[in-house]
C-alpha positions as CSV (number, residue, x, y, z in Angstrom):
1,X,4.3,25.9,132.0
2,X,6.7,26.5,134.9
3,X,5.9,30.2,135.0
4,X,2.1,29.4,135.1
5,X,2.7,27.1,138.0
6,X,4.8,29.7,139.8
7,X,2.1,32.3,139.1
8,X,-0.6,30.1,140.6
9,X,1.5,29.2,143.6
10,X,2.3,32.8,144.4
11,X,-0.9,34.5,143.4
12,X,-1.9,35.3,147.0
13,X,1.3,37.2,147.4
14,X,1.0,41.0,147.9
15,X,4.8,41.4,147.4
16,X,7.5,39.4,145.8
17,X,11.3,39.7,146.5
18,X,13.2,38.4,143.5
19,X,16.6,36.9,144.3
20,X,19.2,35.2,142.2
21,X,19.4,31.9,144.0
22,X,18.3,29.8,146.9
23,X,21.1,31.0,149.2
24,X,19.8,34.6,148.8
25,X,16.3,33.4,149.6
26,X,17.5,31.6,152.8
27,X,19.3,34.8,153.9
28,X,16.3,37.1,153.3
29,X,14.0,34.6,155.1
30,X,16.4,34.2,158.0
31,X,16.7,37.9,158.5
32,X,12.9,38.2,158.4
33,X,12.7,35.6,161.2
34,X,15.3,37.4,163.2
35,X,13.3,40.6,162.9
36,X,10.1,38.8,164.1
37,X,8.5,39.0,160.7
38,X,6.3,36.2,159.3
39,X,6.6,36.6,155.5
40,X,3.9,34.1,154.7
41,X,1.4,35.8,157.0
42,X,2.4,39.2,155.4
43,X,1.8,37.8,151.9
44,X,5.5,38.2,150.9
45,X,7.2,35.6,148.8
46,X,10.9,35.4,148.3
47,X,11.5,33.8,144.9
48,X,14.8,32.5,143.7
49,X,14.9,33.1,139.9
50,X,17.7,30.7,139.0
51,X,20.2,33.4,137.9
52,X,20.1,37.0,136.9
53,X,19.4,36.2,133.2
54,X,15.9,35.1,134.3
55,X,14.9,38.5,135.8
56,X,12.9,39.6,132.8
57,X,10.6,36.6,132.9
58,X,9.9,37.1,136.5
59,X,9.3,40.8,136.2
60,X,6.8,40.0,133.4
61,X,5.1,37.5,135.7
62,X,4.9,39.6,138.8
63,X,5.3,43.2,137.6
64,X,2.9,45.7,136.0
65,X,2.2,43.5,133.0
66,X,1.5,40.4,135.2
67,X,0.2,40.1,138.7
68,X,1.2,43.7,139.5
69,X,2.4,43.0,143.0
70,X,4.9,45.1,145.0
71,X,8.4,44.1,143.8
72,X,11.8,44.1,145.4
73,X,15.0,42.4,144.4
74,X,18.6,41.5,145.3
75,X,21.5,40.9,143.0
76,X,25.2,40.6,142.9
77,X,27.3,43.5,141.5
78,X,28.2,41.3,138.4
79,X,24.5,40.9,137.6
80,X,23.5,44.5,138.1
81,X,23.3,45.1,134.3
82,X,20.9,42.1,133.9
83,X,18.6,43.4,136.6
84,X,18.8,47.0,135.2
85,X,17.9,45.9,131.7
86,X,15.1,43.6,133.0
87,X,13.6,46.5,135.0
88,X,13.8,48.8,131.9
89,X,12.2,46.2,129.6
90,X,9.4,45.7,132.1
91,X,8.6,49.4,131.8
92,X,9.9,50.4,135.3
93,X,12.3,53.1,134.1
94,X,14.9,53.9,131.5
95,X,18.6,54.5,131.9
96,X,18.3,53.5,135.5
97,X,21.1,54.4,137.9
98,X,21.8,52.2,141.0
99,X,20.0,54.8,143.1
100,X,16.9,54.6,140.8
101,X,17.0,50.9,141.1
102,X,17.0,51.2,144.8
103,X,13.9,53.5,144.7
104,X,12.2,50.6,142.9
105,X,13.3,48.2,145.6
106,X,16.2,46.5,143.8
107,X,19.5,46.4,145.7
108,X,23.0,45.4,144.6
109,X,25.4,43.5,146.7
110,X,29.1,44.4,146.5
111,X,30.5,41.3,144.9
112,X,27.7,39.0,146.3
113,X,25.7,38.4,149.4
114,X,28.3,36.1,150.8
115,X,30.9,38.8,150.6
116,X,28.5,41.2,152.3
117,X,27.8,38.8,155.1
118,X,31.5,37.9,155.6
119,X,32.4,41.6,155.8
120,X,29.6,42.4,158.2
121,X,30.5,39.5,160.5
122,X,34.3,39.7,160.2
123,X,36.5,36.8,159.3
124,X,37.0,35.6,162.9
125,X,33.2,35.3,163.5
126,X,32.7,33.5,160.2
127,X,35.5,31.0,161.1
128,X,33.6,30.4,164.3
129,X,30.5,29.6,162.3
130,X,32.5,27.3,160.1
131,X,34.0,25.6,163.1
132,X,30.6,25.1,164.7
133,X,29.6,23.2,161.6
134,X,32.6,20.9,161.9
135,X,34.2,22.3,158.7
136,X,37.1,24.3,160.0
137,X,39.5,21.5,158.9
138,X,38.2,21.7,155.3
139,X,38.5,25.5,155.3
140,X,42.2,25.2,156.5
141,X,42.8,22.7,153.7
142,X,41.5,25.3,151.2
143,X,43.8,28.0,152.7
144,X,46.8,25.7,152.1
145,X,46.0,25.3,148.4
146,X,48.5,27.3,146.2
147,X,45.8,29.2,144.5
148,X,44.5,30.5,147.8
149,X,47.7,31.1,149.7
150,X,48.4,34.8,150.1
151,X,44.7,35.8,149.6
152,X,42.8,37.5,152.4
153,X,40.9,35.3,154.8
154,X,37.7,37.0,153.6
155,X,38.5,35.9,150.0
156,X,39.3,32.4,151.2
157,X,36.0,32.2,153.2
158,X,34.0,33.5,150.2
159,X,35.6,30.7,148.0
160,X,34.9,28.2,150.7
161,X,31.2,29.2,150.9
162,X,31.0,28.8,147.1
163,X,32.5,25.3,147.0
164,X,31.1,22.0,148.2
165,X,27.7,21.7,146.6
166,X,25.0,23.2,148.9
167,X,27.4,24.8,151.3
168,X,26.5,28.3,150.1
169,X,22.8,27.6,150.7
170,X,23.4,26.2,154.2
171,X,25.8,29.0,155.3
172,X,23.5,31.8,154.1
173,X,21.1,31.1,157.0
174,X,23.9,30.4,159.5
175,X,25.7,33.7,158.7
176,X,22.5,35.7,159.1
177,X,21.8,34.0,162.4
178,X,25.3,35.0,163.6
179,X,24.8,38.7,162.6
180,X,24.4,41.5,165.1
181,X,21.0,42.7,163.8
182,X,22.3,46.3,164.0
183,X,25.0,45.5,161.5
184,X,23.1,43.8,158.7
185,X,24.6,44.3,155.2
186,X,22.9,47.3,153.6
187,X,21.4,45.5,150.5
188,X,19.9,42.7,152.6
189,X,18.6,45.1,155.2
190,X,17.0,47.4,152.6
191,X,15.4,44.7,150.4
192,X,13.6,43.3,153.4
193,X,12.6,46.8,154.6
194,X,11.2,47.6,151.2
195,X,8.5,45.0,151.5
């Protein structure tokens, strides 16, 4: 029933960007805003699929066998295989390489989108964003934990973003807002450009 509801809600869409989770959705939407794009007015929906294992269901819903809208997608490196298999099962290619996935509009983040954003901004700029949110003390506490001592600041920041409930969702938008729009991570830049 949920797929039917989703289909009805998104039917007016001319294009759909499939992302793994809400933090990815927030990042894509924030970049669109920064670029002066109104995704709703353009008929573009950014749909969090609740994890890469759900890609097949959403490709069936929105792809050639379903609504047949223009598709794009964004996934983490660890989930590339799930996305590849989903695209192949949906009839969008066989034995797809990463380059072929990109031609279809599906882009892979090195590690994950948080990693991409942290590298694009640099650790010092990300720490400034964390400080502006009043969470620098919490981040420093994480840095002192034995499991995280000796790790790079970038690794520590990535872990920090992934902890604390909805922190990853909140920081996705904040990190995109802090970006120099000429230095947007490649997968994020290209998935938005594809639609």
